[in-house]
N, C-alpha and C positions, 0 to 999 in steps of 0.2 A: 503492500499500499503507499503511495507517495506520500513524502511529509508535504506540512503545510509550506515550505521552502520552494519546494518542488511544484508543488500545485502553483504557486506561485510565479514560478518559472514559465511552466507551461500557458498559464494564462497569458501573462505577457508575450509570450511569443505569439499565442496565437491573435491577440489582440492587434499587435503590429503587423499581421500579416494581414490581417482584414483591413487597416487602415491603409497598407499600399495598396491593395486591391479599390477601396473607395478613393485616391487619389488617382489612381490609374481613372475610374469610373467618372471624374469631375465634370468633364465636357459634358458628358450625358447627363447627369445632374442639371446644369445650366441649360442644355436645350433643352429637358423637361420644364425648367421653371419657365423660362423665357414661352415655348409654346402657351402653357395655361395663361400667363401674363398678357399675350395677345389676344386671348379668346375665355375672357372671366364671366363668371355669370353669379348673378345676385344671390344672397339668401334665399333659401326655398325654391330658388326657380333654377337648381342646377340642375340640367339633364345630360348635354354632352361629356362634363368635366366629368361624374361619375362611371360612366362608359368609359373614358381614355383609361381612368386608374383600373377598372375591373380587367380590360385587356389586356395591361402590360403586366399584370397579376397571373391571367392566362397564360400569358406566353413564359413565363417563367415556371407555368407549370406548378401552381399553388391553387390552395382550395381557395374558391371565391365565393363571396356572398354579396350579392347585390341587394338594391333596396331596404336595407337594413334601419328601420325607423323610418323610412319614407325615401331617404336618398341616399344612404348612406353605402359603406363598400369598406367590408371586412376580408384580410385575406389569411391565411394560417400556414406558419411553416411548421412541421411537427416531425421529431426525431424520435428513434427509438431510445424508450428508457429513458424520458424526460423526465427529472425530478421538478422542473418548475415551469412554470408556463406564463410569460412574461408579455405584456401589451405596452404598444405604442403608438401613439396617437397624432392625426395630423387634420388638420381643419381646410378647406378648398373653396370655400365661398367668398366673394368678390363683394364690392361697397357702391354702391350708388354716386360717384362720383367721376366726373371729367380725366381723363389722362392728360396731363400739360407737359409731360418730360417729351426731350427732343432724344428718341433713343429708337434701336434700330425695330426691339420688342415691344412699343408702344401698344397701348389696348388697343383693337379694331372694333370693339365695340361704343358706340357713342354715350355716354352717361356711367361708363361702367368701368371700374379698374381693380387690380389689386394693390389696395393702398395700405394692407397691412403684413403684408408678409407671408401668406396662408399658400399662395404659390409656391414659396422656398420651403414652406413646412413638408409640403406634399412631393415637391421633388425629392428632397431628404430624405424622407420614408421609402419612398418607391427605390431608390438605387441602395438605400440601407438592406432593402428586400433583396433585391439582386446581387448584392454583393455576399449574403449569407447563402442563397441558391449554390452559388459558383464554388463557396467552400464548406460545403455540410458536414463533412468531417470534423469543423472546428467548433460546432455548435452542440451543446447537451441540454438545451432546454428548447421546449416548445416558445414561438414566438406567433405573437397576433399583431396584427398590421389595421389599424383603425383607422379609416378615412372616413372625418365627421365631414357632414354639410351645414350651411345655416348656424354657424357660431356668433356672426355679428347681428344678427336680428333675434329676439327672444320670441320664444322660447326656445330656441336654439333645434341644434339636434341630438344633444349629446342624450339627456334625458329617455329623447324616444328610440334611441339606438340601445342603451342600456335595458331598456325597457324589452328591447328587441334580442337580446342575448348578444350583445357582443363584448363582456365580461365573462361569460360563462366559462366554465373552468381555470379563467386567470389569475393569478397568484398576486402580481403587483401590475401596476400600470405609470406609465410616463409620459410627458410630454414637452414641447420645446416651444416657444416664441423666439423669433429672430427680433432683434431692437433695436433700431435705424439710430440710435441717439448713443448706443453704447459700445464702447472702443470694440474694433472687430480685432477675432483672434482671442476674447474673453468668453468665457463662460461662467453665469451664475445661479447660484443656489438660495434657499433659502427655507427653514424650517417654521414650520409654523401659518398663520396667513399669509402668503404672497400678493392675493389681488383681494378687490375688495367686494361685497356684495354693493348692489346696482337696483335703487330702487328709483323710480318717478313719480312724479306728483304734479296734479292740475289743482288749481285754486279758482274757484271763478267766483269773484264779488259783484254782488248784486246790490245796486245803487238805486239813486233815482236821476235820472236824467235831465237834461233843460238847456236853457241858454246860457252858454257862460257869462254872459254880464249879470246874471242874475244868481249866482252859485248859491246862495241862501235859500233858495227854494227847492234846492236838490240833496240829494248825497253822493259825493264825486267817488267813483268807484278807483280813480286813479289816484287819488289822494290816500284812499283806506289801502290800496295795492301797496304802495310806496312805503306805507308805515307799517307792513306785515313784513315787506322784503326788511326793512331795518331790526324789528322785533326778532325776526328769526336766526338773525347771528348772535341773541342771545344762546341760541339751543345749543351751539359748540362752545362759547364762552362761559357760559356759567350754569349751563344743565349735566353737562357730561364732564367724567375725568378728565383734566388736561393730559394725562397719560395714552387717554385712549384715544383712536383718531376716528376723527367723522369730519366728513364733508354736506356741506347743505347751499347749492349753489341754483338762484332762479335765472333760468336760461332766456324766456322770452315774457312779457308783459304785450298785450294785443290789446287794446279799446281804443275803440271812438276815429274817426276820420275825418271829421270838419274842426276846424282850428276855434269856431266860436259854438262847440255844441259839448257838453257835458255829458257822456255817454252813458247809459243804464247798467252795462256791465264791464268787468276787466277780468281778463282768465289769464292767470301765470301758471308758466310751466318749470318743472325746475328738476335736481337729480341729489339724491343722498346716496352717500358712499359711506361705505363703512366697514367694520371687522364683525367685531363679539355681537352673536345675537339679542344681547339686552340692550347694547348701545345702538342697536337697528331698531328694535321695537320703542326705547325711548324719543329715537328722532321721529318718526310716525306719529308718536303720543302728542309729542309737544308740539310738532307743525300744525297741526290740527287744531290741538287747541289753543295755538296761538292766533292763527289765521280766522279763527270763530270768535276768540273775544277780543281782539283789535278791531275786528269789522263790525263788531258788536256796540264796543266805544262809539264809532263813527257814525251809530245809527245803519249802518249796511249788514247783510248777511254772506258768510261764506260756505260755499259748499267746495268741500276737500276731498279729492280720490287720489288715492295711493295704488300703485300699480307695481307689486315687489317683481324683480329680476333677476337676475344669477344671485345665488350666494357666495358668500367668502369663499376663495381656494383655499382649502387648507393643506399644508403638503405634510406629511407622515415623517417622524424623525428619522427613523428606523432608513426608510428610502430613500429620505434626501442624503443623509450620510453616506450611504452606499453609492450613490449618483456622485456625492465630493469628491467622493475616494475615487469611484471609477475616472472622471475626469482629470483627476489631477495624473493618476497615472497614466494617462495617454497625451494629455496637452503641458505638465508641466502644473507644479503650486502656483505658482506666480500668477497662472490664464485665469485659477477660480475663483470666484469672489463671490463672497455674500453680498447679497443687494437687498437693500429697504425695501418692505412691501410698498406697492403699487395700488395707485387709488383706480383705473380700467377693470370693467369686469372679465372674466373666463369663465366658459361654461364647462371649461375640466373641472369644476369647482364636484360635478356630480358623480364624477370617476373613483375622485378618492372618497367619495362618502360611500361606495360601495366597495370597493377596494385599495388596501394599502397603496402607496405611490408619489410621488414627486412632480411638480412642473417645475420645469428650470427656463431660463433666459440663455440667447446667444446675440452678444455683441456682433452686430451686423453694419456698423458706421463706415460710410465711404469716406477714401481719402479726402476727397476734395470737398471743401467746409463748402462750397456754394453748391453742393448737391445731396447738404445733410438736411432731412424735411424728417417733420414727426409722424407717426402713424395716422391715418386718415387724413394727408395733405394730399394736394392733385399732384405734387410731385414727389410724391414718395419713390423711394427706391435704396437697395440695400449693396451692402458686398455681398456677392455672391460665394463667397469663400465662406460664412457664417453659415452655409448649408453643409461643407465638407467638415466643418467643425460639431456640428448637431450629428452626422449620420457617425462622427467617430465618437462621440460620446453616448450615442444609444448601443456602440457595438460595445463600448468599455463598460455600459451598463450592466448590460446582458453578459459580459464574461465575469464579472464579479460575482456573478450568481453561483459560480462555479465554488467560489470560497465560501458560500455560505450555507450553513448545515440547513 
């Protein structure tokens, strides 16, 4: 029986061999990503993208399920006498944004583009799968490749795919998100909460309209709404523990159409971002109470509706530390960094509610400063080598399980 040192040495040799193959396949990874970038499809409207993904896996000879949860694709790589089954997930939907980049692989679909890196996630996972198929003797655990639709638009695709069995038989699940404003060549991990819960609110203020020159005969919903905006700031500053993170942002106020008319209603919309469930519940309760009471003080009424979105994403400790060790082993300790939690939402949260797992980030910042834009920007792009780092990290995570009893 091999010793732990011998196991580590064998594992290192396997990782290096697979990493070398991934480097050789990098041009294919880029080609897939650019094809997807040119032909993006909106959330819950994906038709050709899942067909393209499924056909790729069929040519690899893998077991493939389509229509999982609606539009998802799941492929499986099975080995004899496997001790574990490890799943890796990538999303493939795009956004309703007009691509304004001047590149050869610019979106060909008007008003639709991959502005969040999902094309890169997909390409990295597909080519990672190919590297395993080409080196089956190196793999001792089963692997599930989850390609998810609809992440950008609630309710997302994760819950439907989980309900349809995409995690059946899975022992642990991992995902990665490219980050266009984090230095390329780096990978990021975080135990516990890494991404926030996302809730949306709509506050409709009902007043009494009238002539702008005779305000005393009206109940002004715009003035009332303005005071509600100001009062909502106290939820973060005075109602929650300052060590607990919370964001309440009003994103729009719509009311009236004429300069000399006080309207009857004002409609406010915004977002709540939080981590701990108790903070999430408190924010919803206080927002509703403040809107109602401030409106009442001005003689108006406020109707508040809160739509719950994705839950906060929790990374399990053991799986996160395993990912950290694995990434350090293949990329070097200096390239693996602990990230602070971030406020955008992510429906990978549901995978780690059903199975132990961890979500990591891949630095993907372009070298040219004038080409660096945040996610969901019309000129968004990323350093494509981040896809290679993602695939190598997945390989390292998979082989790290050979050292886990």
